[in-house]
BALOBA-1460 file (C-alpha; in Angstrom, 3 decimals):
// residues 140
<rec num="1" residu="x" x="75.728" y="-4.739" z="-85.047"/>
<rec num="2" residu="x" x="75.835" y="-3.683" z="-81.430"/>
<rec num="3" residu="x" x="78.148" y="-5.609" z="-79.104"/>
<rec num="4" residu="x" x="75.891" y="-7.898" z="-77.105"/>
<rec num="5" residu="x" x="77.972" y="-7.452" z="-74.052"/>
<rec num="6" residu="x" x="77.510" y="-3.643" z="-74.124"/>
<rec num="7" residu="x" x="73.788" y="-4.121" z="-74.401"/>
<rec num="8" residu="x" x="73.460" y="-6.500" z="-71.443"/>
<rec num="9" residu="x" x="75.983" y="-4.532" z="-69.256"/>
<rec num="10" residu="x" x="73.088" y="-2.197" z="-68.314"/>
<rec num="11" residu="x" x="71.150" y="-3.387" z="-65.322"/>
<rec num="12" residu="x" x="67.853" y="-1.890" z="-66.476"/>
<rec num="13" residu="x" x="68.087" y="-3.720" z="-69.773"/>
<rec num="14" residu="x" x="68.859" y="-6.972" z="-67.887"/>
<rec num="15" residu="x" x="65.759" y="-6.287" z="-65.714"/>
<rec num="16" residu="x" x="63.639" y="-5.836" z="-68.812"/>
<rec num="17" residu="x" x="64.967" y="-9.055" z="-70.306"/>
<rec num="18" residu="x" x="64.296" y="-10.909" z="-67.069"/>
<rec num="19" residu="x" x="60.716" y="-9.608" z="-67.011"/>
<rec num="20" residu="x" x="60.079" y="-10.585" z="-70.620"/>
<rec num="21" residu="x" x="61.576" y="-14.044" z="-70.029"/>
<rec num="22" residu="x" x="59.351" y="-14.638" z="-67.020"/>
<rec num="23" residu="x" x="56.263" y="-13.415" z="-68.799"/>
<rec num="24" residu="x" x="57.007" y="-15.592" z="-71.839"/>
<rec num="25" residu="x" x="57.400" y="-18.576" z="-69.537"/>
<rec num="26" residu="x" x="53.974" y="-17.748" z="-68.129"/>
<rec num="27" residu="x" x="52.594" y="-17.933" z="-71.670"/>
<rec num="28" residu="x" x="52.311" y="-14.178" z="-72.476"/>
<rec num="29" residu="x" x="52.389" y="-13.453" z="-76.207"/>
<rec num="30" residu="x" x="53.990" y="-10.127" z="-75.524"/>
<rec num="31" residu="x" x="54.377" y="-7.392" z="-72.942"/>
<rec num="32" residu="x" x="53.382" y="-3.776" z="-73.381"/>
<rec num="33" residu="x" x="55.532" y="-0.814" z="-72.424"/>
<rec num="34" residu="x" x="52.878" y="0.106" z="-69.880"/>
<rec num="35" residu="x" x="53.182" y="-3.309" z="-68.231"/>
<rec num="36" residu="x" x="56.996" y="-3.012" z="-68.140"/>
<rec num="37" residu="x" x="56.773" y="0.492" z="-66.604"/>
<rec num="38" residu="x" x="54.248" y="-0.776" z="-63.992"/>
<rec num="39" residu="x" x="56.195" y="-3.903" z="-63.050"/>
<rec num="40" residu="x" x="59.697" y="-2.346" z="-62.972"/>
<rec num="41" residu="x" x="58.683" y="1.052" z="-61.562"/>
<rec num="42" residu="x" x="60.647" y="3.021" z="-64.037"/>
<rec num="43" residu="x" x="59.543" y="5.822" z="-66.394"/>
<rec num="44" residu="x" x="58.051" y="5.263" z="-69.804"/>
<rec num="45" residu="x" x="60.771" y="7.220" z="-71.627"/>
<rec num="46" residu="x" x="63.412" y="5.208" z="-69.876"/>
<rec num="47" residu="x" x="61.770" y="1.882" z="-70.796"/>
<rec num="48" residu="x" x="61.314" y="3.033" z="-74.424"/>
<rec num="49" residu="x" x="64.998" y="4.031" z="-74.663"/>
<rec num="50" residu="x" x="66.130" y="0.635" z="-73.422"/>
<rec num="51" residu="x" x="63.686" y="-1.235" z="-75.567"/>
<rec num="52" residu="x" x="65.131" y="0.572" z="-78.584"/>
<rec num="53" residu="x" x="68.590" y="-0.666" z="-77.669"/>
<rec num="54" residu="x" x="67.343" y="-4.191" z="-77.103"/>
<rec num="55" residu="x" x="65.481" y="-4.143" z="-80.447"/>
<rec num="56" residu="x" x="68.611" y="-2.994" z="-82.296"/>
<rec num="57" residu="x" x="70.506" y="-5.834" z="-80.697"/>
<rec num="58" residu="x" x="67.730" y="-8.159" z="-81.783"/>
<rec num="59" residu="x" x="67.158" y="-9.278" z="-78.131"/>
<rec num="60" residu="x" x="63.483" y="-8.400" z="-78.315"/>
<rec num="61" residu="x" x="60.851" y="-8.506" z="-80.995"/>
<rec num="62" residu="x" x="57.901" y="-6.156" z="-81.177"/>
<rec num="63" residu="x" x="54.334" y="-6.860" z="-82.330"/>
<rec num="64" residu="x" x="52.096" y="-3.877" z="-83.180"/>
<rec num="65" residu="x" x="48.358" y="-4.025" z="-82.336"/>
<rec num="66" residu="x" x="46.827" y="-0.703" z="-83.270"/>
<rec num="67" residu="x" x="48.757" y="1.950" z="-81.347"/>
<rec num="68" residu="x" x="50.052" y="-0.487" z="-78.743"/>
<rec num="69" residu="x" x="53.345" y="-2.445" z="-79.077"/>
<rec num="70" residu="x" x="53.954" y="-5.752" z="-77.412"/>
<rec num="71" residu="x" x="57.509" y="-6.905" z="-76.769"/>
<rec num="72" residu="x" x="58.832" y="-10.498" z="-76.472"/>
<rec num="73" residu="x" x="62.361" y="-11.758" z="-75.719"/>
<rec num="74" residu="x" x="64.482" y="-13.266" z="-78.413"/>
<rec num="75" residu="x" x="67.079" y="-15.250" z="-76.640"/>
<rec num="76" residu="x" x="69.089" y="-16.490" z="-79.643"/>
<rec num="77" residu="x" x="71.602" y="-13.540" z="-79.622"/>
<rec num="78" residu="x" x="72.494" y="-14.548" z="-76.023"/>
<rec num="79" residu="x" x="74.081" y="-17.721" z="-77.343"/>
<rec num="80" residu="x" x="77.133" y="-15.614" z="-78.084"/>
<rec num="81" residu="x" x="77.355" y="-14.722" z="-74.394"/>
<rec num="82" residu="x" x="76.799" y="-18.306" z="-73.442"/>
<rec num="83" residu="x" x="79.594" y="-19.475" z="-75.811"/>
<rec num="84" residu="x" x="81.940" y="-16.943" z="-74.268"/>
<rec num="85" residu="x" x="81.119" y="-17.884" z="-70.685"/>
<rec num="86" residu="x" x="81.262" y="-21.671" z="-70.999"/>
<rec num="87" residu="x" x="85.093" y="-21.878" z="-70.795"/>
<rec num="88" residu="x" x="85.042" y="-19.904" z="-67.552"/>
<rec num="89" residu="x" x="82.487" y="-22.283" z="-66.056"/>
<rec num="90" residu="x" x="84.406" y="-25.376" z="-67.017"/>
<rec num="91" residu="x" x="86.668" y="-27.328" z="-64.678"/>
<rec num="92" residu="x" x="89.490" y="-24.993" z="-63.747"/>
<rec num="93" residu="x" x="91.938" y="-27.944" z="-63.679"/>
<rec num="94" residu="x" x="91.116" y="-28.805" z="-67.318"/>
<rec num="95" residu="x" x="91.879" y="-32.318" z="-68.379"/>
<rec num="96" residu="x" x="94.582" y="-32.668" z="-65.697"/>
<rec num="97" residu="x" x="92.012" y="-32.723" z="-62.940"/>
<rec num="98" residu="x" x="91.582" y="-36.085" z="-61.218"/>
<rec num="99" residu="x" x="88.309" y="-37.885" z="-61.823"/>
<rec num="100" residu="x" x="87.209" y="-37.990" z="-58.199"/>
<rec num="101" residu="x" x="84.004" y="-39.795" z="-59.118"/>
<rec num="102" residu="x" x="86.113" y="-42.666" z="-60.653"/>
<rec num="103" residu="x" x="88.176" y="-42.764" z="-57.449"/>
<rec num="104" residu="x" x="85.009" y="-43.407" z="-55.496"/>
<rec num="105" residu="x" x="85.261" y="-40.152" z="-53.596"/>
<rec num="106" residu="x" x="82.091" y="-38.565" z="-54.887"/>
<rec num="107" residu="x" x="79.300" y="-40.469" z="-56.586"/>
<rec num="108" residu="x" x="78.107" y="-38.870" z="-59.798"/>
<rec num="109" residu="x" x="74.943" y="-36.925" z="-59.671"/>
<rec num="110" residu="x" x="71.959" y="-38.477" z="-61.440"/>
<rec num="111" residu="x" x="70.791" y="-36.435" z="-64.487"/>
<rec num="112" residu="x" x="67.797" y="-35.044" z="-62.635"/>
<rec num="113" residu="x" x="69.924" y="-33.928" z="-59.645"/>
<rec num="114" residu="x" x="72.464" y="-32.269" z="-61.894"/>
<rec num="115" residu="x" x="69.690" y="-30.420" z="-63.749"/>
<rec num="116" residu="x" x="68.140" y="-29.358" z="-60.398"/>
<rec num="117" residu="x" x="71.496" y="-28.135" z="-59.138"/>
<rec num="118" residu="x" x="71.895" y="-25.995" z="-62.267"/>
<rec num="119" residu="x" x="68.343" y="-24.585" z="-61.912"/>
<rec num="120" residu="x" x="68.991" y="-23.737" z="-58.263"/>
<rec num="121" residu="x" x="72.281" y="-22.049" z="-59.096"/>
<rec num="122" residu="x" x="70.674" y="-19.964" z="-61.810"/>
<rec num="123" residu="x" x="67.776" y="-19.011" z="-59.508"/>
<rec num="124" residu="x" x="70.216" y="-18.034" z="-56.785"/>
<rec num="125" residu="x" x="72.172" y="-15.772" z="-59.227"/>
<rec num="126" residu="x" x="68.911" y="-14.239" z="-60.480"/>
<rec num="127" residu="x" x="67.703" y="-13.616" z="-56.883"/>
<rec num="128" residu="x" x="71.010" y="-11.979" z="-55.948"/>
<rec num="129" residu="x" x="70.595" y="-9.596" z="-58.994"/>
<rec num="130" residu="x" x="67.033" y="-8.780" z="-58.005"/>
<rec num="131" residu="x" x="68.051" y="-7.986" z="-54.460"/>
<rec num="132" residu="x" x="71.039" y="-5.819" z="-55.568"/>
<rec num="133" residu="x" x="68.827" y="-3.963" z="-57.949"/>
<rec num="134" residu="x" x="66.203" y="-3.385" z="-55.277"/>
<rec num="135" residu="x" x="68.850" y="-2.137" z="-52.864"/>
<rec num="136" residu="x" x="70.232" y="0.283" z="-55.503"/>
<rec num="137" residu="x" x="66.715" y="1.640" z="-56.039"/>
<rec num="138" residu="x" x="66.233" y="2.204" z="-52.299"/>
<rec num="139" residu="x" x="69.617" y="3.973" z="-52.165"/>
<rec num="140" residu="x" x="71.179" y="1.372" z="-49.853"/>
């Protein structure tokens, strides 16, 4: 099996995965190669090459309808990446860190606020990636 980290190391493949994720959140049952080419502004052979790598890594599924193929994201393999990253996102002080919430220095965030903070952080990281990709394409 292909190393998932090698697969997602490529920016174009990450862009394709982001596109498929957004479209699935919007309720699309699949995205055609033509739609990917149009939305990302890259050539059809390039999209096809990257989709092949993503299929082999089981990050996308394909549904055939006549001569057209529709791709959908399969996020389960990304759990391996998530499992690897979690220790890096944990408290750098480990268990030796003082519980500042217990000391009354910082009130704990309500669940809704904690979730909102996580969503904003992810959105900021995604926006940064989109801007960097756009600047690369513009040659900046």
